[in-house]
C-alpha positions in Angstrom: -9.9 15.3 13.7 -9.7 13.8 17.2 -10.0 10.2 18.3 -13.6 8.8 18.5 -12.4 6.2 21.0 -14.0 6.5 24.5 -11.9 4.5 26.8 -10.5 4.6 30.3 -8.0 7.5 30.6 -4.5 6.2 30.6 -5.6 2.8 29.4 -3.0 1.0 27.2 -4.3 0.1 23.7 -2.0 -1.6 21.3 -2.5 -3.2 17.9 -1.2 -5.7 15.4 -1.8 -4.6 11.8 -0.9 -7.2 9.2 -1.3 -6.8 5.4 -3.4 -9.7 4.0 -1.0 -10.2 1.1 -0.4 -13.8 2.3 -0.1 -15.9 5.5 2.0 -14.7 8.4 5.7 -15.7 8.2 8.3 -15.9 11.0 9.2 -12.2 10.5 5.7 -10.9 10.9 5.3 -13.2 14.0 8.1 -11.2 15.6 6.2 -8.0 15.4 2.9 -9.7 16.5 4.6 -11.3 19.5 6.2 -8.0 20.7 3.0 -6.0 20.4 1.0 -8.9 22.0 3.3 -9.2 25.0 3.6 -5.5 25.5 -0.2 -5.1 25.7 -0.6 -8.1 28.1 2.2 -6.9 30.4 0.6 -3.5 30.6 -2.8 -5.1 31.3 -4.1 -3.3 28.1 -6.0 -4.3 25.0 -4.5 -5.8 21.9 -6.4 -5.1 18.7 -6.2 -6.7 15.3 -6.4 -4.4 12.2 -6.3 -5.9 8.7 -4.5 -3.4 6.5 -6.1 -4.2 3.2 -6.0 -0.6 1.8 -3.5 -1.6 -0.9 -6.0 -3.6 -2.8 -3.7 -4.8 -5.6 -1.6 -6.7 -3.1 -4.5 -8.3 -1.2 -4.7 -12.1 -1.5 -8.3 -13.3 -1.1 -8.7 -15.3 2.2 -5.4 -14.3 3.6 -7.1 -12.3 6.4 -8.8 -15.5 7.6 -5.6 -17.4 7.4 -3.8 -14.8 9.5 -6.5 -15.0 12.2 -6.3 -18.8 12.2 -2.5 -18.6 12.6 -2.7 -16.2 15.5 -5.3 -18.3 17.3 -3.2 -21.5 16.7 -0.4 -19.8 18.7 -2.8 -18.8 21.5 -2.8 -15.1 20.5 -6.3 -13.7 20.9 -7.3 -10.1 20.2 -9.6 -8.2 22.5 -12.1 -6.6 20.2 -13.6 -7.4 16.8 -11.0 -6.9 14.0 -11.4 -4.0 11.6 -10.6 -3.9 7.9 -9.3 -0.7 6.3 -11.3 -1.4 3.2 -14.4 -0.8 5.2 -13.3 2.6 6.6 -12.9 4.6 3.4 -15.3 7.3 4.7 -13.0 8.0 7.6 -10.0 8.5 5.4 -12.0 10.7 3.0 -13.1 12.9 6.0 -9.5 13.3 7.2 -8.4 14.2 3.7 -11.1 16.8 3.4 -10.2 18.4 6.7 -6.6 18.8 5.5 -7.8 20.1 2.1 -10.1 22.7 3.8 -7.0 24.1 5.6 -4.9 24.0 2.4 -2.6 21.4 4.0 -2.6 19.2 0.9 -2.2 19.9 -2.8 -2.4 18.1 -6.1 0.8 16.8 -7.7 1.2 16.0 -11.4 4.7 14.4 -11.1 5.3 10.9 -12.4 8.0 8.6 -10.9 10.1 9.2 -14.0 10.0 13.0 -13.3 11.3 12.7 -9.8 14.8 12.2 -8.4 15.4 8.5 -7.6 16.4 9.3 -4.0 15.9 12.1 -1.6 13.1 14.6 -0.8 10.3 15.5 -3.1 11.6 18.7 -4.7 8.3 20.7 -4.4 7.6 20.8 -8.1 3.9 21.3 -7.6 3.8 22.9 -4.2 2.9 26.3 -5.5 0.6 25.2 -8.3 0.5 22.6 -11.1 2.8 23.2 -14.1 1.0 24.5 -17.2 -1.0 21.8 -19.0 -0.7 19.3 -16.1 -3.5 17.8 -14.0 -3.2 16.4 -10.5 -2.4 12.7 -10.2 -1.6 12.3 -6.5 -2.1 14.5 -3.4 0.7 15.5 -1.1 0.8 16.9 2.5 2.5 20.3 3.0 5.3 19.4 5.4 6.2 22.3 7.7 9.9 23.0 8.4 11.5 21.8 11.6 13.0 18.8 13.4 10.6 16.1 14.5 11.9 14.5 17.8 10.6 11.5 19.6 11.6 8.7 21.9 11.6 5.1 20.7 11.3 2.5 23.5 13.8 0.2 21.7 16.1 2.6 19.8 16.1 5.6 22.1 16.0 9.3 21.1 15.2 9.9 17.4 15.0 13.0 15.2 14.3 13.7 11.6 13.9 16.8 9.5 10.9 15.5 7.5 10.9 18.4 5.0 14.6 17.8 4.2 14.5 14.0 4.2 11.2 13.2 2.4 9.6 16.5 1.6 5.9 16.8 1.0 4.7 13.2 1.0 1.8 11.5 -0.7 -1.5 11.0 1.2 -3.6 10.0 -1.8 -2.0 7.9 -4.5 -2.2 8.4 -8.3 -4.3 5.2 -8.5 -6.9 6.8 -6.2 -6.0 4.7 -3.2 -5.3 6.3 0.2 -1.7 6.2 1.1 -0.4 4.1 4.0 0.8 7.1 6.0 -2.7 8.6 6.1 -4.7 5.5 6.9 -2.5 4.3 9.7 -2.6 7.7 11.4 -6.3 8.0 11.0 -6.9 4.4 12.3 -4.6 4.7 15.3 -6.4 8.0 16.2 -9.9 6.6 15.7 -9.1 3.4 17.6 -7.5 5.3 20.5 -4.1 3.5 20.1 -1.7 4.5 22.9 1.3 2.3 22.0 2.6 1.1 18.7 4.9 -1.9 18.6 6.1 -2.8 15.1 9.1 -3.7 13.0 12.2 -1.5 12.7 11.5 -1.1 9.0 8.8 1.4 9.9 10.9 3.5 12.2 11.6 5.9 9.4 7.9 6.5 8.9 7.3 7.6 12.4 8.4 11.2 12.0 6.1 11.6 8.9 3.2 10.1 10.8 3.8 12.4 13.8 3.7 15.4 11.5 0.5 14.3 9.8 -1.2 13.3 13.2 -0.5 16.8 14.5 -2.1 18.4 11.5 -5.2 16.2 12.0 -5.3 17.0 15.7 -4.6 13.3 16.7 -2.4 12.5 19.7 0.5 10.3 18.5 1.1 7.0 20.4 4.3 5.9 22.1 6.4 3.8 19.8 8.7 0.7 19.9 10.4 -0.6 16.8 11.6 -4.1 17.2 14.3 -5.9 15.2 13.6 -7.6 11.9 14.0 -11.3 11.2 16.3 -11.7 8.2 17.1 -14.6 5.8 20.5 -16.1 5.1 21.2 -13.4 2.6 20.5 -10.7 5.2 17.3 -9.6 3.6 14.2 -8.8 5.7 11.8 -11.8 5.7 8.8 -10.6 3.7 6.1 -11.9 1.5 7.7 -10.0 -1.4 10.8 -12.1 -0.8 8.7 -15.3 -0.8 9.1 -16.0 2.9 7.4 -19.2 3.9 4.3 -19.3 6.1 5.2 -20.0 9.7 5.2 -23.6 10.8 2.2 -24.3 13.1 3.0 -28.0 13.6 5.5 -27.0 16.3 4.1 -23.9 17.9 6.6 -23.6 20.7 9.5 -23.9 18.3 8.0 -21.3 16.1 7.4 -19.0 19.0 10.9 -19.5 20.3 12.4 -18.5 17.0 10.7 -15.1 17.2 11.5 -14.8 20.9 15.2 -15.3 20.3 15.2 -12.7 17.5 13.9 -10.3 20.1 17.0 -10.9 22.2 15.7 -13.4 24.7 16.9 -16.9 25.6 14.9 -20.0 24.6 11.9 -20.7 26.7 11.5 -24.3 27.8 7.8 -24.9 27.5 5.5 -27.8 26.6 2.7 -25.7 25.1 2.0 -22.2 23.7 0.1 -21.1 26.9 3.1 -22.2 28.9 5.5 -20.3 26.6 3.4 -17.1 26.9 3.5 -17.2 30.7 7.2 -17.4 30.8 7.6 -14.8 28.0 5.3 -12.4 29.8 7.5 -12.6 32.9 10.6 -11.9 31.0 9.1 -9.1 28.9 7.7 -7.5 32.1 11.2 -7.5 33.6 12.7 -5.7 30.6 9.8 -3.6 29.2 7.3 -3.4 32.0 5.1 -0.6 33.1 7.9 1.5 34.6 9.7 1.4 31.3 6.9 2.7 29.0 
């Protein structure tokens, strides 16, 4: 399954892919800012993808709020947004291509039957236990070390088979798993560069394995620091992080900017902030760096 995107060869294409489980908070702004700046510095496109595949977590109207928040901070995407919930046929097609090559298999294991940590033990890899029916579907992970370069963290490697084992691509509740949909979306949209939070660095090796099995070129990656609360926890909607304050846009932008390791920008408006930030990002992560 190759990318359907027909763009200029070598053209930078980045994306911001929030989950509409609530408004953006300061932590999610950090990832949005880094991906936005990197696309602008490389004279590329910055796309908005609403990752609403996990329907139980979707808050009605949150997608529109997110778009309003981005526009209020002068962050404009370069193509119509897409919603994962409208792309189910793509995910089904990718899954069927894997199934046709016996690269996925049904798994009957419940959470209670699996070890609390570590790799999936391969219980159902060679067939379902007697009397069991498939609940979820897993990718057959090949042996070997997955190596890649992260633009923030440097060289990375992971033995996916040993660390995670065969991972889920279709959940027991019938929903497509995050690892599958993000790989399919990035391939279909022709994404060349992923800039996202460091909490997803551990997913990269799995996604590279899956992309290769689907015949999708995997983008370059940069995983930026996370913004944490006073208790050291990642700011997240699950931890009830407050929506970012739009009454003082420059102050809000500067908080994320400082978390990325830069000094405060003295600016009177969001456009003025972005101009200064672009120059500093270019000096550190410009075209010769990617």
